[in-house]
N, C-alpha and C positions, 0 to 999 in steps of 0.2 A: 826762670827759663828764658833764654835769648829769643827774641823774635827773629824769624827767618824770613828771607825774601829771595826772589830770583832776580839776579842782575841780567841785563841785557847782554846777549852774546850771539855770535854768528860771524860769517865772513865780513870783511871790511866793507865790500859793496853793499851787502844787505843792511849792515848797520848804518852806513851813510845814507841810504835811501830812507830808512825808518826814522832816523833822527831828523832829517829834513822835514818829513811829513809831520812828525810830532812837535817840531820846533824846539828841539833840545840839542845840546852841543856836548861833544867830548873831544879832547885833544891829548894826545900822548906827549908827555914832557920829559925830556931826558934829565937824568940826575947826574950831578957831579960824581965821578968814580965809576960811572956805568949804571945800568938799569934805567927804569923810567917810572913815572907815576902817571896817573890819569886825572886830568882835570875834567870836570863834567858838571852839567846841570845838577843842582842839589835839590830841586823839588821832586816830589814823589808823584808819579802818574798812577792813577788807579783805573783798572780796566774791570769791566763786568765779565761774567762767564763767557759771553760772545766775543770777547776781546775789543769791545767798544770802550773808547776812553770815556770815563764818567767823572773824573775828578783830577784835580791838579792841586797838590798841597805844598804850599810855599815853605822854604826852609826857615822863615823867620817865625812860624807858628810856635807858641808855647806848647808844652806837652799836653796841657788841658784843652787848648784850642785844637790841636791836632787830633786828639781823641774824640772831641765833639764832631768835628768835621767828618772824620772817618765813620763814626756812628750814624750821622745824617745821611751820608752817601750810601752806606750799607742799607739803611731803611729804605732809601729811595729805590735802590736796585731790587731789593726784595719785594717792594710794593709793585714795581713795574713787571716783575716775573711772577706775581702771585704766590710768592713764597712768604712763609712766616718765619721769624727767628726762632 
């Protein structure tokens, strides 16, 4: 089953303001023959249920290191909120 995620979207002004605040980057790059692609920060930003940034997972993490980091961050969030997994 594929893992789903929500990509950042909104008006250009709102995206520009948020990406500056988060320290991430996106750039629209034209393609030969028309159309475009988006270059962007490849790290994954993790937010808690209150939309507070709680983790930044780099693009160079192995799948095992990524899973471990996510599990650790999730346990931290659950402990802070008094929830159990």
